[in-house]
C-alpha positions as CSV (number, residue, x, y, z in Angstrom):
1,X,0.0,0.0,0.0
2,X,2.7,2.5,1.0
3,X,4.8,1.7,-2.2
4,X,1.7,2.4,-4.2
5,X,1.2,5.7,-2.5
6,X,4.8,6.8,-3.0
7,X,4.6,6.3,-6.7
8,X,1.8,8.7,-7.2
9,X,2.8,11.1,-4.4
10,X,4.0,13.9,-6.5
11,X,0.8,14.2,-8.5
12,X,-1.4,13.4,-5.5
13,X,0.1,16.1,-3.2
14,X,-0.8,18.8,-5.8
15,X,-4.5,17.6,-5.5
16,X,-4.4,17.2,-1.8
17,X,-5.2,20.8,-0.8
18,X,-7.6,21.7,-3.8
19,X,-10.7,20.2,-2.3
20,X,-10.1,21.0,1.4
21,X,-11.2,24.0,3.4
22,X,-11.3,24.8,7.1
23,X,-14.3,23.3,8.6
24,X,-17.0,25.5,10.4
25,X,-17.4,24.5,13.9
26,X,-19.4,21.2,13.7
27,X,-22.4,20.5,16.0
28,X,-21.7,19.0,19.3
29,X,-23.5,15.9,18.4
30,X,-23.5,15.1,14.5
31,X,-26.6,13.7,12.9
32,X,-25.8,10.3,11.6
33,X,-27.6,8.9,8.5
34,X,-26.8,5.2,8.4
35,X,-28.0,4.9,4.8
36,X,-25.1,7.2,3.6
37,X,-22.2,5.2,2.2
38,X,-19.2,4.8,4.5
39,X,-15.8,5.6,3.4
40,X,-13.6,2.5,3.3
41,X,-10.0,1.7,2.3
42,X,-8.4,4.9,3.2
43,X,-4.8,4.9,2.5
44,X,-2.0,7.2,3.8
45,X,1.5,8.4,3.5
46,X,3.3,10.1,6.6
47,X,6.0,12.6,6.5
48,X,7.6,14.6,9.4
49,X,5.0,17.3,9.8
50,X,2.1,16.2,7.5
51,X,0.1,13.1,6.6
52,X,-1.5,12.5,3.2
53,X,-4.7,10.4,2.8
54,X,-6.3,8.9,-0.3
55,X,-9.4,7.1,-0.8
56,X,-11.9,5.9,-3.5
57,X,-14.4,8.7,-4.0
58,X,-18.1,8.1,-3.4
59,X,-20.3,8.9,-6.5
60,X,-23.6,8.4,-4.6
61,X,-25.9,11.2,-5.5
62,X,-26.5,11.9,-1.9
63,X,-22.9,12.5,-1.0
64,X,-21.8,16.1,-1.1
65,X,-18.2,15.7,0.5
66,X,-16.3,14.3,3.3
67,X,-15.6,15.1,6.9
68,X,-12.1,14.5,8.5
69,X,-11.8,13.8,12.3
70,X,-8.5,13.7,14.2
71,X,-7.5,13.2,17.7
72,X,-5.4,15.7,19.6
73,X,-2.3,14.0,21.1
74,X,-2.0,16.7,23.7
75,X,-5.3,15.6,25.2
76,X,-5.6,12.4,27.3
77,X,-9.2,11.7,26.4
78,X,-8.5,10.3,22.9
79,X,-11.5,12.1,21.4
80,X,-11.6,12.7,17.8
81,X,-12.7,16.2,16.6
82,X,-13.6,17.3,13.1
83,X,-10.7,19.2,11.6
84,X,-11.6,19.6,8.0
85,X,-14.2,19.3,5.3
86,X,-13.5,18.2,1.8
87,X,-16.4,19.8,0.0
88,X,-16.2,18.0,-3.4
89,X,-17.3,14.4,-3.4
90,X,-15.1,13.8,-6.5
91,X,-12.1,14.6,-4.4
92,X,-9.9,11.7,-3.2
93,X,-7.1,13.3,-1.2
94,X,-6.5,15.3,1.9
95,X,-3.2,16.5,3.6
96,X,-3.1,17.3,7.3
97,X,-0.3,19.7,7.9
98,X,1.6,21.4,10.7
99,X,1.8,18.2,12.7
100,X,4.4,17.4,15.4
101,X,7.3,15.1,14.3
102,X,7.3,11.5,15.6
103,X,3.8,11.8,17.0
104,X,0.9,9.4,16.6
105,X,-2.5,10.7,15.5
106,X,-5.8,8.8,15.0
107,X,-8.2,9.6,12.1
108,X,-11.7,8.8,10.9
109,X,-13.5,9.9,7.8
110,X,-17.2,10.2,6.9
111,X,-19.3,11.2,4.0
112,X,-21.9,14.0,4.4
113,X,-25.0,15.0,2.5
114,X,-26.5,18.4,1.4
115,X,-28.4,18.7,4.6
116,X,-25.1,18.1,6.6
117,X,-26.1,14.6,7.7
118,X,-23.1,12.3,7.8
119,X,-22.5,8.6,7.4
120,X,-21.2,6.2,9.9
121,X,-17.4,7.1,10.5
122,X,-14.7,5.0,8.8
123,X,-12.5,2.7,10.8
124,X,-10.0,4.4,13.1
125,X,-6.6,5.0,11.3
126,X,-3.7,5.4,13.5
127,X,-0.7,7.1,11.8
128,X,2.6,8.3,13.2
129,X,4.4,11.2,11.7
130,X,8.1,10.6,10.9
131,X,10.8,11.7,13.2
132,X,12.9,14.8,12.6
133,X,15.9,14.1,10.3
134,X,19.1,13.4,12.3
135,X,21.8,16.0,12.4
136,X,25.4,15.3,11.2
137,X,26.8,12.0,12.2
138,X,30.3,13.3,12.8
139,X,31.6,16.7,14.0
140,X,35.0,17.8,15.2
141,X,36.3,21.1,16.6
142,X,39.9,21.9,16.1
143,X,41.5,23.6,19.0
144,X,44.6,25.7,19.5
145,X,44.2,28.1,16.7
146,X,44.9,31.7,16.9
147,X,41.6,33.7,17.8
148,X,39.6,31.2,16.1
149,X,38.0,27.7,16.2
150,X,37.7,25.5,13.1
151,X,34.6,23.0,12.8
152,X,34.6,20.2,10.3
153,X,31.8,17.6,9.9
154,X,30.7,14.8,7.6
155,X,28.4,16.0,4.9
156,X,24.8,14.7,5.6
157,X,23.8,11.8,3.5
158,X,20.2,13.1,2.8
159,X,19.8,15.1,-0.3
160,X,17.0,16.8,1.4
161,X,19.6,18.8,3.5
162,X,19.8,22.4,2.3
163,X,22.1,23.9,4.9
164,X,23.8,23.6,8.3
165,X,23.0,25.8,11.3
166,X,26.1,26.5,13.5
167,X,25.5,27.2,17.2
168,X,28.0,28.2,19.9
169,X,27.8,28.1,23.7
170,X,30.2,29.4,26.3
171,X,30.6,27.7,29.7
172,X,29.3,30.8,31.5
173,X,26.1,30.8,29.5
174,X,23.0,28.5,29.4
175,X,21.9,29.7,25.9
176,X,23.1,28.7,22.5
177,X,24.1,31.4,20.0
178,X,23.4,30.9,16.3
179,X,26.6,31.8,14.5
180,X,26.0,31.1,10.9
181,X,24.0,29.1,8.3
182,X,26.3,27.3,6.0
183,X,24.4,26.5,2.8
184,X,25.0,23.5,0.6
185,X,24.9,19.8,1.7
186,X,28.5,19.2,0.7
187,X,29.9,22.1,2.5
188,X,31.5,20.8,5.6
189,X,33.5,23.4,7.3
190,X,33.2,26.5,9.3
191,X,35.7,28.8,11.1
192,X,34.6,30.8,14.1
193,X,37.1,33.8,14.0
194,X,37.7,36.9,15.9
195,X,37.7,35.0,19.3
196,X,39.5,36.0,22.5
197,X,42.7,34.0,23.2
198,X,42.7,31.0,25.6
199,X,38.8,30.7,25.6
200,X,36.9,27.3,25.5
201,X,33.6,27.1,23.5
202,X,31.1,24.5,22.9
203,X,29.6,23.9,19.5
204,X,26.8,21.9,17.9
205,X,25.1,21.7,14.4
206,X,21.5,21.4,13.2
207,X,20.6,20.6,9.7
208,X,17.8,22.3,7.8
209,X,16.0,20.7,4.9
210,X,14.7,22.3,1.8
211,X,11.0,22.1,3.2
212,X,12.2,24.2,6.2
213,X,12.5,21.4,8.8
214,X,15.3,21.7,11.3
215,X,16.8,18.6,12.9
216,X,17.7,18.2,16.6
217,X,21.2,19.3,17.4
218,X,24.2,17.1,16.9
219,X,26.5,16.0,19.6
220,X,28.3,18.9,21.4
221,X,32.1,19.3,20.8
222,X,34.4,21.7,22.7
223,X,37.6,23.5,21.5
224,X,39.7,26.3,22.9
225,X,41.6,29.1,21.2
226,X,45.3,29.4,21.4
227,X,46.7,31.1,24.5
228,X,49.0,34.0,24.4
229,X,52.8,33.2,24.9
230,X,53.8,33.6,28.5
231,X,55.3,36.8,30.0
232,X,59.0,37.3,29.5
233,X,60.8,36.8,32.8
234,X,63.8,38.5,34.4
235,X,63.9,41.6,32.2
236,X,66.7,43.9,33.4
237,X,68.0,47.2,32.0
238,X,71.5,48.8,32.7
239,X,72.2,52.1,34.4
240,X,76.0,52.0,34.2
241,X,76.8,51.9,30.4
242,X,77.7,55.1,28.6
243,X,75.6,56.2,25.7
244,X,73.2,53.3,25.7
245,X,71.0,51.1,27.7
246,X,71.4,47.4,27.5
247,X,68.3,45.3,28.0
248,X,68.5,41.5,28.8
249,X,65.9,38.8,29.6
250,X,65.3,35.1,29.8
251,X,64.7,33.2,26.5
252,X,61.2,32.4,25.6
253,X,60.1,28.8,26.3
254,X,57.5,28.8,23.5
255,X,57.8,26.1,21.0
256,X,56.7,28.2,18.2
257,X,58.6,31.3,19.3
258,X,59.1,33.8,16.4
259,X,60.8,37.1,17.9
260,X,60.8,39.7,20.7
261,X,59.3,43.2,20.7
262,X,60.7,46.0,22.8
263,X,58.7,48.9,23.9
264,X,59.9,52.1,25.4
265,X,58.5,55.2,27.2
266,X,60.0,58.2,28.8
267,X,57.4,58.2,31.7
268,X,55.4,55.4,33.2
269,X,52.2,57.5,32.7
270,X,52.8,57.9,29.0
271,X,52.2,55.6,25.9
272,X,54.8,52.9,25.3
273,X,56.0,53.2,21.8
274,X,57.3,50.2,19.8
275,X,61.0,50.4,19.6
276,X,62.5,47.3,18.0
277,X,62.0,43.7,16.9
278,X,64.8,41.1,17.8
279,X,65.3,37.4,18.1
280,X,68.1,37.8,20.6
281,X,67.7,38.0,24.3
282,X,69.6,41.3,24.5
283,X,68.9,44.5,23.0
284,X,71.0,47.8,23.1
285,X,69.3,51.1,23.0
286,X,71.8,53.5,21.7
287,X,71.4,57.0,23.3
288,X,73.5,60.1,22.8
289,X,72.6,61.7,26.1
290,X,74.4,61.0,29.4
291,X,72.1,60.0,32.3
292,X,69.0,59.7,30.1
293,X,66.4,57.3,31.6
294,X,63.7,55.2,29.9
295,X,61.1,52.7,30.9
296,X,60.9,49.4,29.0
297,X,58.7,46.3,28.4
298,X,59.6,43.3,26.3
299,X,57.1,40.8,24.8
300,X,57.4,37.6,22.8
301,X,55.6,36.9,19.6
302,X,54.8,33.4,18.3
303,X,54.6,32.2,14.7
304,X,50.8,33.0,14.6
305,X,51.4,36.6,15.5
306,X,50.2,36.2,19.1
307,X,52.0,38.5,21.5
308,X,52.5,37.8,25.2
309,X,51.3,40.2,27.8
310,X,53.8,42.7,29.1
311,X,55.6,42.5,32.4
312,X,53.6,43.6,35.4
313,X,56.0,46.5,35.9
314,X,58.3,48.1,33.5
315,X,62.0,48.3,34.0
316,X,63.9,51.4,34.3
317,X,67.3,51.8,32.6
318,X,69.4,54.8,32.0
319,X,72.6,55.7,30.1
320,X,75.6,56.4,32.4
321,X,75.5,59.8,34.0
322,X,78.5,61.9,34.1
323,X,80.7,61.5,37.3
324,X,79.8,63.6,40.4
325,X,81.1,67.0,40.6
326,X,84.2,67.1,42.9
327,X,84.5,69.7,45.6
328,X,87.7,71.4,46.6
329,X,88.8,70.9,50.1
330,X,91.8,73.1,50.4
331,X,93.6,75.6,48.3
332,X,96.8,77.6,49.5
333,X,100.2,78.7,48.5
334,X,103.7,78.8,50.1
335,X,104.9,81.9,48.3
336,X,106.5,79.8,45.4
337,X,103.5,77.4,44.3
338,X,100.0,76.8,44.8
339,X,98.5,73.6,46.4
340,X,94.9,72.3,45.7
341,X,93.2,69.2,47.2
342,X,89.7,67.9,46.5
343,X,87.2,64.9,47.0
344,X,84.9,63.0,44.8
345,X,81.6,61.4,46.2
346,X,81.1,58.6,43.7
347,X,84.6,57.2,43.4
348,X,84.2,56.7,39.7
349,X,87.0,59.1,38.6
350,X,90.2,57.5,37.5
351,X,91.9,60.8,36.7
352,X,91.3,64.4,36.9
353,X,91.8,67.6,34.8
354,X,92.6,70.9,36.5
355,X,91.7,74.1,34.8
356,X,93.8,77.1,35.4
357,X,92.8,80.6,34.3
358,X,94.6,83.9,34.9
359,X,94.5,87.2,33.2
360,X,93.2,86.2,29.7
361,X,94.8,82.8,29.6
362,X,93.6,79.4,30.2
363,X,95.6,76.2,30.7
364,X,94.4,72.6,31.4
365,X,96.4,70.0,33.3
366,X,95.2,66.6,32.3
367,X,95.6,62.9,33.6
368,X,96.2,63.8,37.2
369,X,95.8,60.6,39.1
370,X,95.8,61.8,42.6
371,X,93.4,64.1,44.4
372,X,95.8,67.0,44.8
373,X,97.8,69.4,42.6
374,X,100.7,71.6,43.0
375,X,101.3,74.4,40.5
376,X,104.8,75.9,40.5
377,X,104.3,77.8,37.5
378,X,103.0,80.9,39.2
379,X,103.9,84.6,39.4
380,X,103.7,86.8,42.3
381,X,101.1,89.5,42.1
382,X,98.8,87.4,39.8
383,X,95.4,86.1,40.7
384,X,94.7,82.5,39.7
385,X,91.4,80.8,39.4
386,X,91.2,76.8,39.4
387,X,88.5,74.3,38.6
388,X,88.7,70.4,38.9
389,X,87.0,68.0,36.5
390,X,86.7,64.3,37.2
391,X,87.1,61.8,34.4
392,X,85.8,58.2,34.5
393,X,87.0,55.1,32.7
394,X,84.8,55.7,29.9
395,X,86.1,59.3,29.4
396,X,83.0,60.9,30.8
397,X,83.8,64.2,32.5
398,X,82.0,65.7,35.4
399,X,81.0,69.3,35.6
400,X,83.6,71.7,36.8
401,X,84.0,72.1,40.4
402,X,83.3,75.5,42.1
403,X,86.0,78.1,41.5
404,X,88.9,78.5,43.9
405,X,90.8,81.7,43.6
406,X,94.2,82.3,44.9
407,X,96.2,85.5,44.5
408,X,99.9,85.2,44.8
409,X,101.3,88.0,47.0
410,X,103.6,90.6,45.7
411,X,107.2,90.8,47.0
């Protein structure tokens, strides 16, 4: 019987709706005329949300059409109620639509006359709608990708499938978000991009048929986005190197390490600008100013372009400042020469320069290794002014000390 109906289903479905209308509310108790012919041999074909019926029409002159009765599966009493009227007795088909999938319904049919009397009802026909189409049988989520999760699945075997509905859920949420609709039965991939790093998501897929039916969801799969590289440790910056600041840090432990990025700012409250890219664990920031300070961060970048967070606190580095200014502790003469002594507070000086000025002349005595100076090249009656400058091992010179002035007495 089912095979026979299937062969004519395409032509039959066109005719199903033509002779059917919504039925006016029937009387509470129908008037039965037992002489009217009873409808027999009703055949059916069930789909997911509709059931089609076919019968041999009655050509009895008293018959005007057919009544359709159906049970409501939501009610427990099993009572059948009239749901439709087929107004033309020459019609032989009826389709009941908008039904629930995988649900059993009970039907009866009767003929009716012009005066709305009806025949004895047909035997009860029990029909179950087909279940919803299953979702995809295989789905996989690829984890560890940068800012994205890739979904792949096996194309559905049913040619009724029009598209795939992709849904996502986070562990902090109880609802499912629809991400996309992938059209085409043979399309079997979706990339969820623009995600935050080191986040775990859950995914499922529903399939949609060409007639608008949507399956139950597939099994749930989980995947996480790739985490950022870990923070670089033991970042240091020098304060004792002239004309530059040398940064150093521990090597990255990332397996897919690519390079480091160095950032610099002149103040912790200001924006850190990108300074350099390097694959070494050391960087020299060349600076032409003595005693210039900067603040630094260093990050690591992997082969996918993911950049690690910065250190919790920036490190401070500075180029070497000039030596501290010396201060003269004594200055005197013995009538024949002038003696000067001084001290230095930072002990960086390895030698000193003494600057001697008198009249319009100036002379510099260099490479003095001690902290005293005796000047015998003096003339009585002349005023001399002296300054001392400290020189460190890098050749950096301090500012001049305060002046000390000595006037050689006349005769």
